A tleap script that builds the chain and sets N, CA, C and O, in Angstrom:
source leaprc.protein.ff14SB
mol = sequence {
  NMET PRO ASP VAL ARG ALA VAL ARG HIE GLU
  VAL PHE VAL GLU GLU GLN ASN VAL PRO VAL
  GLU LEU GLU TYR ASP GLU LEU ASP ALA THR
  SER VAL HIE VAL LEU ALA ARG ASP ALA GLU
  GLY THR PRO LEU GLY THR GLY ARG LEU ILE
  HIE GLY PRO GLN ALA LEU ALA GLU THR GLY
  ARG GLU GLY VAL VAL LEU LEU GLY ARG LEU
  ALA VAL ARG GLN GLN ALA ARG GLY THR GLY
  LEU GLY ALA ALA LEU VAL ARG ALA ILE GLU
  ALA ALA GLY ARG GLU HIE GLY GLY VAL GLU
  LEU GLU LEU HIE ALA GLN VAL ALA ALA LEU
  GLY PHE TYR GLU ARG LEU GLY TYR VAL ALA
  PHE GLY GLU GLU TYR PRO ASP ALA GLY ILE
  PRO HIE ARG SER MET LEU LYS ARG LEU CVAL
}
set mol.1.N position { -4.783 13.011 8.075 }
set mol.1.CA position { -5.068 11.742 8.464 }
set mol.1.C position { -6.542 11.412 8.370 }
set mol.1.O position { -6.857 10.315 7.910 }
set mol.2.N position { -7.452 12.246 8.756 }
set mol.2.CA position { -8.733 11.865 8.747 }
set mol.2.C position { -9.203 11.386 7.213 }
set mol.2.O position { -9.839 10.336 7.125 }
set mol.3.N position { -8.938 12.045 6.171 }
set mol.3.CA position { -9.276 11.614 4.870 }
set mol.3.C position { -8.568 10.334 4.607 }
set mol.3.O position { -9.243 9.479 4.034 }
set mol.4.N position { -7.361 10.037 4.907 }
set mol.4.CA position { -6.649 8.790 4.664 }
set mol.4.C position { -7.470 7.752 5.332 }
set mol.4.O position { -7.794 6.740 4.709 }
set mol.5.N position { -7.836 7.948 6.598 }
set mol.5.CA position { -8.655 6.962 7.313 }
set mol.5.C position { -9.972 6.663 6.839 }
set mol.5.O position { -10.505 5.563 6.986 }
set mol.6.N position { -10.521 7.697 6.239 }
set mol.6.CA position { -11.972 7.626 5.736 }
set mol.6.C position { -11.937 6.603 4.437 }
set mol.6.O position { -12.762 5.709 4.251 }
set mol.7.N position { -10.772 6.925 3.540 }
set mol.7.CA position { -10.765 6.003 2.287 }
set mol.7.C position { -10.377 4.625 2.715 }
set mol.7.O position { -10.886 3.706 2.074 }
set mol.8.N position { -9.606 4.343 3.635 }
set mol.8.CA position { -9.219 3.058 4.211 }
set mol.8.C position { -10.369 2.349 4.745 }
set mol.8.O position { -10.637 1.185 4.447 }
set mol.9.N position { -11.050 3.081 5.549 }
set mol.9.CA position { -12.253 2.543 6.281 }
set mol.9.C position { -13.368 1.980 5.247 }
set mol.9.O position { -13.924 0.888 5.373 }
set mol.10.N position { -13.603 2.915 4.199 }
set mol.10.CA position { -14.693 2.601 3.417 }
set mol.10.C position { -14.095 1.254 2.494 }
set mol.10.O position { -14.845 0.300 2.288 }
set mol.11.N position { -12.889 1.264 2.041 }
set mol.11.CA position { -12.420 0.269 1.230 }
set mol.11.C position { -12.173 -1.087 1.982 }
set mol.11.O position { -12.665 -2.134 1.560 }
set mol.12.N position { -11.361 -1.031 3.161 }
set mol.12.CA position { -10.978 -2.187 3.813 }
set mol.12.C position { -11.956 -2.691 4.802 }
set mol.12.O position { -12.085 -3.911 4.907 }
set mol.13.N position { -12.654 -1.903 5.533 }
set mol.13.CA position { -13.390 -2.227 6.679 }
set mol.13.C position { -14.882 -2.515 6.111 }
set mol.13.O position { -15.488 -3.573 6.283 }
set mol.14.N position { -15.375 -1.367 5.393 }
set mol.14.CA position { -16.679 -1.651 4.952 }
set mol.14.C position { -16.920 -2.558 3.782 }
set mol.14.O position { -17.864 -3.348 3.808 }
set mol.15.N position { -15.981 -2.465 2.599 }
set mol.15.CA position { -16.061 -3.469 1.547 }
set mol.15.C position { -15.631 -4.708 1.723 }
set mol.15.O position { -16.340 -5.647 1.362 }
set mol.16.N position { -14.276 -4.932 2.366 }
set mol.16.CA position { -13.608 -6.174 2.457 }
set mol.16.C position { -13.617 -6.732 3.849 }
set mol.16.O position { -12.896 -7.684 4.145 }
set mol.17.N position { -14.473 -6.118 4.764 }
set mol.17.CA position { -14.780 -6.731 6.000 }
set mol.17.C position { -13.398 -7.134 6.930 }
set mol.17.O position { -13.240 -8.151 7.606 }
set mol.18.N position { -12.480 -6.027 6.740 }
set mol.18.CA position { -11.285 -6.227 7.680 }
set mol.18.C position { -11.644 -5.581 8.851 }
set mol.18.O position { -12.147 -4.457 8.854 }
set mol.19.N position { -11.376 -6.335 10.006 }
set mol.19.CA position { -11.708 -5.758 11.318 }
set mol.19.C position { -10.989 -4.507 11.619 }
set mol.19.O position { -9.785 -4.455 11.367 }
set mol.20.N position { -11.615 -3.465 12.146 }
set mol.20.CA position { -11.207 -2.116 12.370 }
set mol.20.C position { -9.956 -2.184 13.104 }
set mol.20.O position { -9.036 -1.433 12.779 }
set mol.21.N position { -9.822 -3.052 14.110 }
set mol.21.CA position { -8.732 -3.111 14.978 }
set mol.21.C position { -7.513 -3.675 14.194 }
set mol.21.O position { -6.436 -3.604 14.786 }
set mol.22.N position { -7.520 -4.174 13.066 }
set mol.22.CA position { -6.514 -4.687 12.211 }
set mol.22.C position { -6.046 -3.590 11.151 }
set mol.22.O position { -4.945 -3.639 10.602 }
set mol.23.N position { -6.923 -2.674 10.939 }
set mol.23.CA position { -6.700 -1.840 9.833 }
set mol.23.C position { -5.770 -0.717 10.221 }
set mol.23.O position { -4.917 -0.313 9.430 }
set mol.24.N position { -5.912 -0.241 11.349 }
set mol.24.CA position { -4.996 1.021 11.915 }
set mol.24.C position { -4.024 0.380 13.001 }
set mol.24.O position { -4.346 -0.436 13.865 }
set mol.25.N position { -2.844 0.893 12.785 }
set mol.25.CA position { -1.685 0.341 13.728 }
set mol.25.C position { -0.720 1.368 14.052 }
set mol.25.O position { -0.926 2.492 13.593 }
set mol.26.N position { 0.295 1.163 14.765 }
set mol.26.CA position { 1.237 1.975 15.237 }
set mol.26.C position { 2.126 2.600 14.061 }
set mol.26.O position { 2.698 3.682 14.190 }
set mol.27.N position { 2.187 1.842 12.937 }
set mol.27.CA position { 2.959 2.243 11.768 }
set mol.27.C position { 2.410 3.446 11.058 }
set mol.27.O position { 3.146 4.166 10.383 }
set mol.28.N position { 1.159 3.667 11.197 }
set mol.28.CA position { 0.589 4.937 10.700 }
set mol.28.C position { 1.366 6.278 11.098 }
set mol.28.O position { 1.594 7.197 10.312 }
set mol.29.N position { 1.718 6.244 12.385 }
set mol.29.CA position { 2.300 7.559 12.937 }
set mol.29.C position { 3.658 7.896 12.247 }
set mol.29.O position { 4.032 9.065 12.159 }
set mol.30.N position { 4.449 6.767 11.720 }
set mol.30.CA position { 5.808 7.061 11.316 }
set mol.30.C position { 5.830 6.813 9.676 }
set mol.30.O position { 6.872 6.969 9.040 }
set mol.31.N position { 4.751 6.467 9.132 }
set mol.31.CA position { 4.652 6.272 7.679 }
set mol.31.C position { 4.510 7.553 6.890 }
set mol.31.O position { 3.965 8.540 7.384 }
set mol.32.N position { 4.992 7.538 5.682 }
set mol.32.CA position { 4.673 8.480 4.639 }
set mol.32.C position { 3.265 8.097 4.003 }
set mol.32.O position { 3.098 6.977 3.522 }
set mol.33.N position { 2.325 8.992 4.012 }
set mol.33.CA position { 0.998 8.747 3.337 }
set mol.33.C position { 0.847 9.560 2.130 }
set mol.33.O position { 1.210 10.735 2.070 }
set mol.34.N position { 0.312 8.922 1.181 }
set mol.34.CA position { -0.024 9.658 0.016 }
set mol.34.C position { -1.650 9.627 -0.153 }
set mol.34.O position { -2.287 8.599 0.080 }
set mol.35.N position { -2.221 10.758 -0.549 }
set mol.35.CA position { -3.654 10.959 -0.711 }
set mol.35.C position { -4.005 11.568 -2.085 }
set mol.35.O position { -3.479 12.630 -2.417 }
set mol.36.N position { -4.819 10.971 -2.843 }
set mol.36.CA position { -5.286 11.593 -4.059 }
set mol.36.C position { -6.773 12.084 -3.904 }
set mol.36.O position { -7.631 11.419 -3.323 }
set mol.37.N position { -6.975 13.195 -4.425 }
set mol.37.CA position { -8.227 13.950 -4.293 }
set mol.37.C position { -8.660 14.298 -5.826 }
set mol.37.O position { -7.876 14.554 -6.740 }
set mol.38.N position { -10.075 14.250 -5.905 }
set mol.38.CA position { -10.638 14.890 -7.241 }
set mol.38.C position { -10.592 16.431 -7.263 }
set mol.38.O position { -10.156 17.100 -6.326 }
set mol.39.N position { -11.042 16.899 -8.326 }
set mol.39.CA position { -11.008 18.357 -8.563 }
set mol.39.C position { -11.766 19.106 -7.380 }
set mol.39.O position { -11.394 20.224 -7.022 }
set mol.40.N position { -12.848 18.449 -6.780 }
set mol.40.CA position { -13.568 19.178 -5.827 }
set mol.40.C position { -12.991 18.972 -4.484 }
set mol.40.O position { -13.579 19.486 -3.532 }
set mol.41.N position { -11.819 18.225 -4.266 }
set mol.41.CA position { -11.374 17.970 -3.154 }
set mol.41.C position { -11.641 16.579 -2.354 }
set mol.41.O position { -11.039 16.283 -1.322 }
set mol.42.N position { -12.535 15.843 -2.917 }
set mol.42.CA position { -12.876 14.639 -2.426 }
set mol.42.C position { -11.843 13.578 -2.447 }
set mol.42.O position { -11.357 13.214 -3.518 }
set mol.43.N position { -11.464 13.035 -1.244 }
set mol.43.CA position { -10.490 11.895 -1.289 }
set mol.43.C position { -10.839 10.784 -1.975 }
set mol.43.O position { -11.926 10.254 -1.751 }
set mol.44.N position { -9.936 10.262 -2.937 }
set mol.44.CA position { -10.352 9.121 -3.776 }
set mol.44.C position { -9.489 7.862 -3.577 }
set mol.44.O position { -9.959 6.752 -3.825 }
set mol.45.N position { -8.137 8.037 -3.099 }
set mol.45.CA position { -7.368 6.927 -2.993 }
set mol.45.C position { -6.252 7.236 -2.078 }
set mol.45.O position { -6.021 8.427 -1.865 }
set mol.46.N position { -5.425 6.211 -1.425 }
set mol.46.CA position { -4.380 6.527 -0.522 }
set mol.46.C position { -3.457 5.257 -0.503 }
set mol.46.O position { -3.763 4.190 -1.035 }
set mol.47.N position { -2.475 5.462 0.067 }
set mol.47.CA position { -1.397 4.370 0.373 }
set mol.47.C position { -0.315 4.987 1.269 }
set mol.47.O position { -0.163 6.199 1.426 }
set mol.48.N position { 0.397 4.053 1.820 }
set mol.48.CA position { 1.478 4.483 2.768 }
set mol.48.C position { 2.836 3.813 2.399 }
set mol.48.O position { 2.831 2.785 1.722 }
set mol.49.N position { 3.949 4.352 2.813 }
set mol.49.CA position { 5.233 4.012 2.763 }
set mol.49.C position { 5.714 3.770 4.190 }
set mol.49.O position { 5.640 4.680 5.017 }
set mol.50.N position { 6.215 2.548 4.510 }
set mol.50.CA position { 7.011 2.260 5.682 }
set mol.50.C position { 8.431 2.257 5.369 }
set mol.50.O position { 8.859 1.604 4.417 }
set mol.51.N position { 9.155 2.930 6.096 }
set mol.51.CA position { 10.562 3.114 5.936 }
set mol.51.C position { 11.392 3.188 7.125 }
set mol.51.O position { 10.836 3.198 8.223 }
set mol.52.N position { 12.682 3.243 7.035 }
set mol.52.CA position { 13.616 3.357 8.140 }
set mol.52.C position { 13.649 2.062 8.998 }
set mol.52.O position { 13.620 0.925 8.526 }
set mol.53.N position { 13.712 2.369 10.288 }
set mol.53.CA position { 13.803 1.253 11.275 }
set mol.53.C position { 12.526 0.315 11.202 }
set mol.53.O position { 12.613 -0.910 11.290 }
set mol.54.N position { 11.350 0.987 11.035 }
set mol.54.CA position { 10.108 0.254 10.991 }
set mol.54.C position { 10.143 -0.658 9.834 }
set mol.54.O position { 9.668 -1.781 10.005 }
set mol.55.N position { 10.690 -0.313 8.549 }
set mol.55.CA position { 10.669 -1.258 7.465 }
set mol.55.C position { 11.739 -2.304 7.754 }
set mol.55.O position { 11.562 -3.436 7.303 }
set mol.56.N position { 12.815 -2.038 8.453 }
set mol.56.CA position { 13.823 -3.103 8.663 }
set mol.56.C position { 13.300 -4.000 9.676 }
set mol.56.O position { 13.622 -5.188 9.645 }
set mol.57.N position { 12.516 -3.543 10.579 }
set mol.57.CA position { 11.841 -4.483 11.715 }
set mol.57.C position { 10.944 -5.369 10.908 }
set mol.57.O position { 10.838 -6.545 11.255 }
set mol.58.N position { 10.283 -4.921 9.857 }
set mol.58.CA position { 9.228 -5.612 9.238 }
set mol.58.C position { 9.840 -6.664 8.213 }
set mol.58.O position { 9.389 -7.808 8.157 }
set mol.59.N position { 10.836 -6.251 7.444 }
set mol.59.CA position { 11.405 -7.154 6.495 }
set mol.59.C position { 12.757 -7.833 6.965 }
set mol.59.O position { 13.115 -8.908 6.485 }
set mol.60.N position { 13.411 -7.230 7.820 }
set mol.60.CA position { 14.716 -7.915 8.237 }
set mol.60.C position { 15.884 -7.614 7.162 }
set mol.60.O position { 16.954 -8.222 7.175 }
set mol.61.N position { 15.580 -6.676 6.296 }
set mol.61.CA position { 16.579 -6.415 5.161 }
set mol.61.C position { 16.814 -4.908 4.902 }
set mol.61.O position { 15.891 -4.138 4.636 }
set mol.62.N position { 18.127 -4.535 5.000 }
set mol.62.CA position { 18.375 -3.063 4.733 }
set mol.62.C position { 18.158 -2.747 3.339 }
set mol.62.O position { 18.411 -3.492 2.392 }
set mol.63.N position { 17.618 -1.466 3.284 }
set mol.63.CA position { 17.393 -0.932 1.890 }
set mol.63.C position { 16.009 -1.223 1.285 }
set mol.63.O position { 15.703 -0.836 0.157 }
set mol.64.N position { 15.142 -1.960 2.131 }
set mol.64.CA position { 13.829 -2.482 1.773 }
set mol.64.C position { 12.877 -1.412 2.314 }
set mol.64.O position { 13.009 -1.073 3.490 }
set mol.65.N position { 11.968 -0.876 1.585 }
set mol.65.CA position { 10.892 -0.083 2.080 }
set mol.65.C position { 9.598 -0.879 1.782 }
set mol.65.O position { 9.586 -1.792 0.957 }
set mol.66.N position { 8.589 -0.523 2.436 }
set mol.66.CA position { 7.220 -1.238 2.237 }
set mol.66.C position { 6.176 -0.331 1.809 }
set mol.66.O position { 5.968 0.745 2.370 }
set mol.67.N position { 5.439 -0.813 0.700 }
set mol.67.CA position { 4.189 -0.113 0.290 }
set mol.67.C position { 3.048 -0.834 1.013 }
set mol.67.O position { 3.061 -2.064 1.063 }
set mol.68.N position { 2.119 -0.167 1.544 }
set mol.68.CA position { 0.856 -0.702 2.287 }
set mol.68.C position { -0.255 0.060 2.157 }
set mol.68.O position { -0.196 1.196 1.687 }
set mol.69.N position { -1.441 -0.535 2.587 }
set mol.69.CA position { -2.662 0.085 2.697 }
set mol.69.C position { -3.068 0.821 1.394 }
set mol.69.O position { -3.674 1.889 1.474 }
set mol.70.N position { -2.775 0.316 0.289 }
set mol.70.CA position { -3.198 0.944 -1.061 }
set mol.70.C position { -4.754 0.623 -1.103 }
set mol.70.O position { -5.234 -0.509 -1.052 }
set mol.71.N position { -5.480 1.856 -1.208 }
set mol.71.CA position { -6.838 1.724 -1.342 }
set mol.71.C position { -7.473 2.809 -2.326 }
set mol.71.O position { -7.077 3.975 -2.329 }
set mol.72.N position { -8.388 2.384 -3.077 }
set mol.72.CA position { -8.962 3.255 -4.133 }
set mol.72.C position { -10.474 3.191 -4.064 }
set mol.72.O position { -11.040 2.102 -4.158 }
set mol.73.N position { -11.105 4.250 -3.914 }
set mol.73.CA position { -12.612 4.187 -3.779 }
set mol.73.C position { -13.189 3.680 -5.102 }
set mol.73.O position { -12.620 3.891 -6.173 }
set mol.74.N position { -14.326 3.011 -4.993 }
set mol.74.CA position { -14.918 2.356 -6.190 }
set mol.74.C position { -15.050 3.390 -7.369 }
set mol.74.O position { -14.770 3.025 -8.510 }
set mol.75.N position { -15.410 4.485 -7.151 }
set mol.75.CA position { -15.767 5.540 -8.356 }
set mol.75.C position { -14.541 5.790 -9.048 }
set mol.75.O position { -14.578 6.157 -10.222 }
set mol.76.N position { -13.284 5.606 -8.347 }
set mol.76.CA position { -12.057 5.904 -9.052 }
set mol.76.C position { -11.197 4.749 -9.572 }
set mol.76.O position { -10.086 4.895 -10.082 }
set mol.77.N position { -11.880 3.492 -9.374 }
set mol.77.CA position { -11.132 2.410 -9.854 }
set mol.77.C position { -11.226 2.215 -11.431 }
set mol.77.O position { -12.273 2.458 -12.031 }
set mol.78.N position { -10.147 1.790 -12.029 }
set mol.78.CA position { -9.972 1.738 -13.459 }
set mol.78.C position { -9.620 2.911 -14.081 }
set mol.78.O position { -9.647 2.961 -15.311 }
set mol.79.N position { -9.246 4.003 -13.329 }
set mol.79.CA position { -8.927 5.351 -14.007 }
set mol.79.C position { -7.371 5.543 -14.027 }
set mol.79.O position { -6.877 6.527 -14.578 }
set mol.80.N position { -6.595 4.563 -13.402 }
set mol.80.CA position { -5.180 4.890 -13.320 }
set mol.80.C position { -4.658 5.379 -12.112 }
set mol.80.O position { -3.456 5.517 -11.883 }
set mol.81.N position { -5.691 5.671 -11.248 }
set mol.81.CA position { -5.245 6.251 -9.972 }
set mol.81.C position { -4.417 5.377 -9.045 }
set mol.81.O position { -3.471 5.776 -8.366 }
set mol.82.N position { -4.913 4.065 -9.102 }
set mol.82.CA position { -3.978 3.154 -8.336 }
set mol.82.C position { -2.545 3.187 -8.651 }
set mol.82.O position { -1.685 3.297 -7.777 }
set mol.83.N position { -2.270 3.082 -10.022 }
set mol.83.CA position { -1.018 3.030 -10.561 }
set mol.83.C position { -0.170 4.486 -10.176 }
set mol.83.O position { 1.040 4.532 -9.950 }
set mol.84.N position { -1.026 5.553 -10.163 }
set mol.84.CA position { -0.313 6.766 -9.864 }
set mol.84.C position { 0.053 6.803 -8.441 }
set mol.84.O position { 1.106 7.316 -8.064 }
set mol.85.N position { -0.883 6.215 -7.569 }
set mol.85.CA position { -0.417 6.075 -6.214 }
set mol.85.C position { 0.739 5.353 -5.941 }
set mol.85.O position { 1.563 5.757 -5.121 }
set mol.86.N position { 0.874 4.255 -6.600 }
set mol.86.CA position { 2.083 3.310 -6.503 }
set mol.86.C position { 3.266 4.055 -6.823 }
set mol.86.O position { 4.241 4.080 -6.072 }
set mol.87.N position { 3.201 4.705 -7.994 }
set mol.87.CA position { 4.389 5.551 -8.396 }
set mol.87.C position { 4.859 6.564 -7.466 }
set mol.87.O position { 6.055 6.836 -7.358 }
set mol.88.N position { 3.906 7.149 -6.768 }
set mol.88.CA position { 4.173 8.220 -5.774 }
set mol.88.C position { 4.837 7.621 -4.633 }
set mol.88.O position { 5.761 8.231 -4.096 }
set mol.89.N position { 4.452 6.466 -4.198 }
set mol.89.CA position { 4.992 5.811 -3.144 }
set mol.89.C position { 6.245 5.331 -3.402 }
set mol.89.O position { 7.131 5.473 -2.560 }
set mol.90.N position { 6.481 4.694 -4.611 }
set mol.90.CA position { 7.840 4.453 -5.080 }
set mol.90.C position { 8.864 5.555 -5.034 }
set mol.90.O position { 10.000 5.374 -4.596 }
set mol.91.N position { 8.430 6.689 -5.496 }
set mol.91.CA position { 9.212 8.002 -5.501 }
set mol.91.C position { 9.620 8.326 -3.990 }
set mol.91.O position { 10.768 8.644 -3.678 }
set mol.92.N position { 8.555 8.212 -3.077 }
set mol.92.CA position { 8.813 8.449 -1.695 }
set mol.92.C position { 9.872 7.432 -1.138 }
set mol.92.O position { 10.735 7.770 -0.326 }
set mol.93.N position { 9.753 6.285 -1.588 }
set mol.93.CA position { 10.663 5.129 -1.205 }
set mol.93.C position { 12.024 5.471 -1.612 }
set mol.93.O position { 12.950 5.275 -0.824 }
set mol.94.N position { 12.237 5.985 -2.822 }
set mol.94.CA position { 13.707 6.344 -3.230 }
set mol.94.C position { 14.127 7.516 -2.381 }
set mol.94.O position { 15.283 7.573 -1.962 }
set mol.95.N position { 13.285 8.410 -2.118 }
set mol.95.CA position { 13.674 9.617 -1.384 }
set mol.95.C position { 14.016 9.155 0.063 }
set mol.95.O position { 14.857 9.821 0.666 }
set mol.96.N position { 13.529 8.230 0.595 }
set mol.96.CA position { 13.913 7.581 1.858 }
set mol.96.C position { 15.009 6.534 1.977 }
set mol.96.O position { 15.223 5.901 3.011 }
set mol.97.N position { 15.731 6.390 0.770 }
set mol.97.CA position { 16.765 5.522 0.698 }
set mol.97.C position { 16.495 3.863 0.376 }
set mol.97.O position { 17.270 2.929 0.587 }
set mol.98.N position { 15.283 3.834 -0.140 }
set mol.98.CA position { 14.866 2.460 -0.502 }
set mol.98.C position { 15.570 1.973 -1.838 }
set mol.98.O position { 15.596 2.693 -2.836 }
set mol.99.N position { 16.087 0.823 -1.803 }
set mol.99.CA position { 16.616 0.146 -2.962 }
set mol.99.C position { 15.517 -0.783 -3.531 }
set mol.99.O position { 15.349 -0.786 -4.751 }
set mol.100.N position { 14.851 -1.472 -2.839 }
set mol.100.CA position { 13.736 -2.263 -3.145 }
set mol.100.C position { 12.508 -1.863 -2.324 }
set mol.100.O position { 12.580 -1.275 -1.244 }
set mol.101.N position { 11.336 -2.245 -2.951 }
set mol.101.CA position { 10.062 -1.924 -2.416 }
set mol.101.C position { 9.259 -3.279 -2.268 }
set mol.101.O position { 9.042 -3.946 -3.279 }
set mol.102.N position { 8.852 -3.664 -1.134 }
set mol.102.CA position { 8.037 -4.700 -0.882 }
set mol.102.C position { 6.695 -4.466 -0.631 }
set mol.102.O position { 6.384 -3.390 -0.119 }
set mol.103.N position { 5.833 -5.296 -0.907 }
set mol.103.CA position { 4.328 -5.129 -0.727 }
set mol.103.C position { 3.725 -6.475 -0.410 }
set mol.103.O position { 4.278 -7.510 -0.779 }
set mol.104.N position { 2.642 -6.471 0.243 }
set mol.104.CA position { 1.833 -7.663 0.572 }
set mol.104.C position { 0.547 -7.522 -0.113 }
set mol.104.O position { -0.364 -6.863 0.389 }
set mol.105.N position { 0.431 -8.156 -1.317 }
set mol.105.CA position { -0.694 -7.924 -2.287 }
set mol.105.C position { -1.863 -9.005 -1.856 }
set mol.105.O position { -1.632 -10.141 -1.441 }
set mol.106.N position { -3.055 -8.466 -2.024 }
set mol.106.CA position { -4.196 -9.518 -1.971 }
set mol.106.C position { -4.068 -10.188 -3.340 }
set mol.106.O position { -3.863 -9.553 -4.374 }
set mol.107.N position { -4.212 -11.584 -3.268 }
set mol.107.CA position { -4.011 -12.412 -4.430 }
set mol.107.C position { -4.793 -11.772 -5.621 }
set mol.107.O position { -4.263 -11.672 -6.727 }
set mol.108.N position { -6.026 -11.355 -5.380 }
set mol.108.CA position { -6.812 -10.770 -6.464 }
set mol.108.C position { -6.173 -9.585 -7.221 }
set mol.108.O position { -6.524 -9.268 -8.358 }
set mol.109.N position { -5.201 -8.945 -6.508 }
set mol.109.CA position { -4.556 -7.715 -7.158 }
set mol.109.C position { -3.164 -8.019 -7.757 }
set mol.109.O position { -2.465 -7.104 -8.191 }
set mol.110.N position { -2.754 -9.348 -7.779 }
set mol.110.CA position { -1.390 -9.715 -8.290 }
set mol.110.C position { -1.163 -9.228 -9.642 }
set mol.110.O position { -0.040 -8.799 -9.906 }
set mol.111.N position { -2.088 -9.233 -10.555 }
set mol.111.CA position { -1.980 -8.788 -11.836 }
set mol.111.C position { -1.773 -7.319 -11.904 }
set mol.111.O position { -0.959 -6.860 -12.706 }
set mol.112.N position { -2.446 -6.572 -11.128 }
set mol.112.CA position { -2.317 -5.010 -11.201 }
set mol.112.C position { -0.749 -4.748 -10.864 }
set mol.112.O position { -0.068 -3.981 -11.545 }
set mol.113.N position { -0.247 -5.461 -9.748 }
set mol.113.CA position { 1.182 -5.076 -9.280 }
set mol.113.C position { 2.167 -5.633 -10.319 }
set mol.113.O position { 3.168 -5.004 -10.664 }
set mol.114.N position { 1.860 -6.759 -10.768 }
set mol.114.CA position { 2.720 -7.349 -11.895 }
set mol.114.C position { 2.901 -6.393 -13.093 }
set mol.114.O position { 4.015 -6.216 -13.586 }
set mol.115.N position { 1.871 -5.823 -13.521 }
set mol.115.CA position { 1.826 -4.820 -14.503 }
set mol.115.C position { 2.733 -3.597 -14.273 }
set mol.115.O position { 3.223 -2.953 -15.201 }
set mol.116.N position { 2.918 -3.327 -12.982 }
set mol.116.CA position { 3.855 -2.242 -12.490 }
set mol.116.C position { 5.172 -2.676 -12.241 }
set mol.116.O position { 6.007 -1.861 -11.848 }
set mol.117.N position { 5.516 -4.078 -12.455 }
set mol.117.CA position { 6.975 -4.447 -12.402 }
set mol.117.C position { 7.161 -5.156 -11.169 }
set mol.117.O position { 8.334 -5.333 -10.841 }
set mol.118.N position { 6.227 -5.620 -10.381 }
set mol.118.CA position { 6.534 -6.338 -9.099 }
set mol.118.C position { 6.412 -7.818 -9.439 }
set mol.118.O position { 5.654 -8.297 -10.283 }
set mol.119.N position { 7.247 -8.456 -8.677 }
set mol.119.CA position { 7.367 -9.931 -8.853 }
set mol.119.C position { 7.039 -10.625 -7.480 }
set mol.119.O position { 7.529 -10.235 -6.421 }
set mol.120.N position { 6.143 -11.721 -7.586 }
set mol.120.CA position { 5.749 -12.295 -6.300 }
set mol.120.C position { 6.761 -13.317 -5.856 }
set mol.120.O position { 7.459 -13.956 -6.643 }
set mol.121.N position { 6.798 -13.436 -4.502 }
set mol.121.CA position { 7.795 -14.380 -3.943 }
set mol.121.C position { 7.108 -14.995 -2.754 }
set mol.121.O position { 6.151 -14.434 -2.221 }
set mol.122.N position { 7.594 -16.152 -2.330 }
set mol.122.CA position { 6.923 -16.960 -1.196 }
set mol.122.C position { 5.653 -17.531 -1.543 }
set mol.122.O position { 5.114 -17.473 -2.648 }
set mol.123.N position { 5.175 -18.147 -0.393 }
set mol.123.CA position { 3.977 -18.723 -0.467 }
set mol.123.C position { 2.869 -17.796 -0.257 }
set mol.123.O position { 3.066 -16.679 0.223 }
set mol.124.N position { 1.613 -18.248 -0.628 }
set mol.124.CA position { 0.382 -17.520 -0.292 }
set mol.124.C position { 0.030 -17.621 1.156 }
set mol.124.O position { 0.211 -18.679 1.759 }
set mol.125.N position { -0.498 -16.493 1.775 }
set mol.125.CA position { -0.843 -16.561 3.284 }
set mol.125.C position { -1.933 -15.581 3.553 }
set mol.125.O position { -2.068 -14.552 2.891 }
set mol.126.N position { -2.727 -15.936 4.570 }
set mol.126.CA position { -3.839 -15.032 4.970 }
set mol.126.C position { -3.434 -13.833 5.687 }
set mol.126.O position { -2.511 -13.865 6.501 }
set mol.127.N position { -4.082 -12.783 5.419 }
set mol.127.CA position { -3.891 -11.500 6.124 }
set mol.127.C position { -5.275 -10.891 6.289 }
set mol.127.O position { -5.927 -10.527 5.310 }
set mol.128.N position { -5.744 -10.778 7.617 }
set mol.128.CA position { -7.108 -10.272 7.858 }
set mol.128.C position { -8.123 -11.139 7.167 }
set mol.128.O position { -9.192 -10.695 6.749 }
set mol.129.N position { -7.701 -12.537 7.052 }
set mol.129.CA position { -8.679 -13.313 6.390 }
set mol.129.C position { -8.665 -13.391 4.817 }
set mol.129.O position { -9.376 -14.201 4.221 }
set mol.130.N position { -7.862 -12.552 4.201 }
set mol.130.CA position { -7.724 -12.397 2.735 }
set mol.130.C position { -6.421 -13.019 2.357 }
set mol.130.O position { -5.394 -12.859 3.017 }
set mol.131.N position { -6.504 -13.763 1.225 }
set mol.131.CA position { -5.244 -14.466 0.643 }
set mol.131.C position { -4.356 -13.461 0.073 }
set mol.131.O position { -4.822 -12.588 -0.660 }
set mol.132.N position { -2.991 -13.518 0.377 }
set mol.132.CA position { -2.087 -12.563 0.135 }
set mol.132.C position { -0.823 -13.312 -0.446 }
set mol.132.O position { -0.557 -14.493 -0.223 }
set mol.133.N position { -0.093 -12.453 -1.216 }
set mol.133.CA position { 1.373 -12.860 -1.615 }
set mol.133.C position { 2.226 -11.671 -1.343 }
set mol.133.O position { 1.784 -10.526 -1.427 }
set mol.134.N position { 3.456 -11.954 -1.015 }
set mol.134.CA position { 4.509 -10.757 -1.003 }
set mol.134.C position { 5.026 -10.592 -2.445 }
set mol.134.O position { 5.121 -11.511 -3.259 }
set mol.135.N position { 5.353 -9.276 -2.658 }
set mol.135.CA position { 5.957 -8.913 -3.940 }
set mol.135.C position { 7.029 -7.986 -3.706 }
set mol.135.O position { 7.149 -7.356 -2.655 }
set mol.136.N position { 7.896 -7.895 -4.798 }
set mol.136.CA position { 9.101 -7.037 -4.617 }
set mol.136.C position { 9.464 -6.366 -6.039 }
set mol.136.O position { 9.200 -6.876 -7.128 }
set mol.137.N position { 10.085 -5.192 -5.848 }
set mol.137.CA position { 10.434 -4.437 -7.022 }
set mol.137.C position { 11.711 -3.721 -6.748 }
set mol.137.O position { 11.862 -3.157 -5.665 }
set mol.138.N position { 12.584 -3.710 -7.608 }
set mol.138.CA position { 13.863 -2.937 -7.383 }
set mol.138.C position { 13.502 -1.570 -7.787 }
set mol.138.O position { 12.825 -1.354 -8.792 }
set mol.139.N position { 13.971 -0.600 -6.975 }
set mol.139.CA position { 13.778 0.854 -7.179 }
set mol.139.C position { 14.934 1.587 -7.828 }
set mol.139.O position { 14.723 2.669 -8.375 }
set mol.140.N position { 15.915 1.155 -7.800 }
set mol.140.CA position { 17.195 1.802 -8.465 }
set mol.140.C position { 17.944 1.013 -9.406 }
set mol.140.O position { 18.947 1.482 -9.944 }
savepdb mol mol.pdb
quit
C-alpha cells in the first residue's frame, strides 16, 4: 500500500490538487489494488477494484463492481500502461463475480475509457472539484 499511495498522492494530490482527505478512504482496506512497476521496481501506476457489499452499497446494483483511483505517473503516460491496468482490474472484477464494471471518469479521460469499451451514462458531475461522468462496461 505505501507504493499505491505514493502514486496516487503524486497524481491526484500533487498534480490535480485533490484534497488529501478526499483521496484516501475506508474502501482502500477492502479493495483489490493493482500496481505496475518498471524493471527497476519503481511504481508507475495503480488502480483499485471495489467489489462485494461495498460495490453494492456504492451502485445499488447486484453484479456491478467499481474501478477507481486509476493513476499513472507522468513518465509512463502514453505507453499503454493505463490500458493494461484497466484490463487487470477488469480481470479481477470477473474473478470477484462482476458482470458489469462501473467507473467514474474525469471528463478529460472519457476518450481513453471509450476506446476500452466503456459507455458514459448520466449527467456530468463534480468530484473533488473535477468534472466527471459515470461509465459502464459489460464484463461477461
